[in-house]
C-alpha positions, 0 to 999 in steps of 0.5 A, spaced: 894 825 849 889 825 854 887 818 857 884 820 863 877 819 861 879 811 860 876 807 865 878 800 868 882 795 868 876 791 870 878 788 878 880 781 878 879 775 882 886 771 883 887 764 883 894 761 884 896 755 880 902 751 881 904 747 875 910 742 874 916 744 871 914 741 864 906 743 864 905 746 857 897 747 857 897 754 860 892 756 855 887 750 856 886 752 863 884 759 861 879 757 857 875 755 863 876 761 867 871 767 867 873 774 864 873 777 872 878 772 874 886 771 873 890 765 873 897 766 877 901 760 874 908 758 877 912 752 876 916 747 880 924 747 879 926 743 873 929 736 875 932 731 869 927 725 870 921 723 865 914 722 867 914 716 872 912 715 880 919 717 882 918 724 878 911 725 881 914 724 888 920 729 887 915 735 884 910 734 889 915 734 896 912 739 901 918 744 901 918 744 893 910 746 893 911 751 899 916 755 896 911 755 890 906 757 894 910 763 898 912 766 891 905 766 889 903 770 895 906 776 893 900 777 888 895 775 893 891 769 890 884 767 894 886 760 892 892 756 890 891 750 886 896 744 885 895 742 878 898 735 877 894 729 878 900 724 879 903 728 883 897 729 888 895 722 888 902 718 888 901 719 896 894 716 896 888 719 900 892 721 906 898 724 902 893 728 898 890 731 904 897 732 907 899 736 901 894 740 901 895 742 909 902 744 907 900 748 902 895 752 905 900 753 911 905 755 907 901 761 903 896 762 909 891 761 903 886 756 902 889 750 897 887 744 893 890 739 888 887 736 882 886 729 885 882 732 891 878 736 886 877 730 882 874 726 888 870 733 889 867 732 882 866 725 882 862 727 889 858 732 885 856 728 879 854 722 884 859 717 880 862 711 884 864 707 878 868 710 872 872 709 866 879 712 866 884 714 861 891 716 862 897 718 858 901 715 863 905 708 864 902 702 867 905 703 874 903 710 874 896 708 872 896 703 877 897 708 882 891 712 880 887 706 880 889 705 887 888 712 889 881 712 887 879 705 890 882 708 897 877 713 896 871 708 894 871 709 887 871 703 882 875 703 876 871 699 871 875 700 865 881 704 863 886 705 857 893 708 857 898 711 852 905 709 856 908 716 855 914 718 859 915 725 856 911 731 852 904 729 853 902 735 851 903 733 844 897 728 844 892 730 839 885 730 841 883 724 836 888 719 840 884 722 847 877 720 844 880 713 841 882 712 848 876 714 851 872 709 847 876 704 848 876 705 856 868 705 856 867 699 851 864 693 855 866 697 861 859 695 865 856 702 864 860 707 868 857 713 871 863 717 868 869 718 864 875 721 867 881 723 863 887 724 867 894 728 867 894 736 867 898 736 861 893 732 856 889 736 852 882 735 853 877 742 853 875 741 846 874 733 846 869 733 852 863 735 849 864 731 843 865 725 848 859 727 852 855 727 846 857 720 844 858 716 850 852 719 854 855 720 860 859 725 864 866 726 862 871 730 866 878 731 866 884 733 870 885 741 868 877 741 868 876 739 875 882 743 878 879 750 875 872 748 877 874 746 884 878 753 885 873 757 882 867 754 886 872 755 892 871 763 891 864 763 889 865 763 881 863 758 876 867 755 870 865 756 863 865 751 858 860 749 853 856 742 854 860 740 860 856 736 865 860 738 871 859 745 869 852 745 867 847 741 871 842 741 865 847 737 861 847 731 866 840 729 863 844 728 857 847 732 851 840 732 847 837 736 853 842 742 851 842 741 844 849 737 844 852 734 838 848 727 836 852 721 838 856 718 832 851 712 829 853 705 827 860 706 829 863 699 831 865 699 838 873 698 839 875 692 843 874 693 851 880 691 855 881 693 862 886 695 863 887 696 855 892 693 851 898 698 852 902 701 846 909 699 844 912 704 849 907 701 855 910 694 853 917 696 853 916 699 860 913 693 862 919 689 860 923 694 864 919 694 870 920 686 870 927 687 871 927 693 876 927 690 884 921 693 887 925 697 892 928 701 886 921 703 884 919 705 890 
């Protein structure tokens, strides 16, 4: 059969993605990507450690990331993104900048991290006071709040799940419930941030923006938004304030879903009352000398 009449394939722009070994949301990343851009995803080596500050440090060692970036260089991406929130905030603002520099140097291609992209997104939205949702334990959530404080961002309320494994299995309803709890009584934050690239958020963002009447951003969203912006492209996604300036005037301006009416607010706790898993971690942490946690 003669196939010479076929055109294509369509030329593709390349975005490299370095993800932790347990990352399971490749498909979610692609949902923000336009048709003429391809994601080239690689992972860090497996380590037998649960989600913790220790794991965040291990998967984010400069040489580990450099090897991943060098592997991606074979397909010539225009930008490389490290898609890990805790791994990129665990060293503070200076640590995130050093990480980006090490990646850029290793692959001779511009690089960014999720935590760096988060600060860029908050700057884009003009948000200085935010509510935070995480699937993490208390210690990892504390480290995120410290990173944000160092960057001049105030956390007005937060909610966390206390998970140490299989975060990608969290359903949207739990994400939405945590968001409501973090925002309730939080003193009118400028935005809500949902942390962790392994936590599903794509379809929850429009619902939360319509209900909460504020910009809602997530780890995967800001990572892809920042990477695409760096190569002159725009992320795609319905009714998401970060991606469409019109949505920043409120979901009603875009014909978004009306907020839920007469729904009793959840009790506000900052930090939120931890789950049973989080309480167990608090007990465990109390028995561990500070130098061991470090």
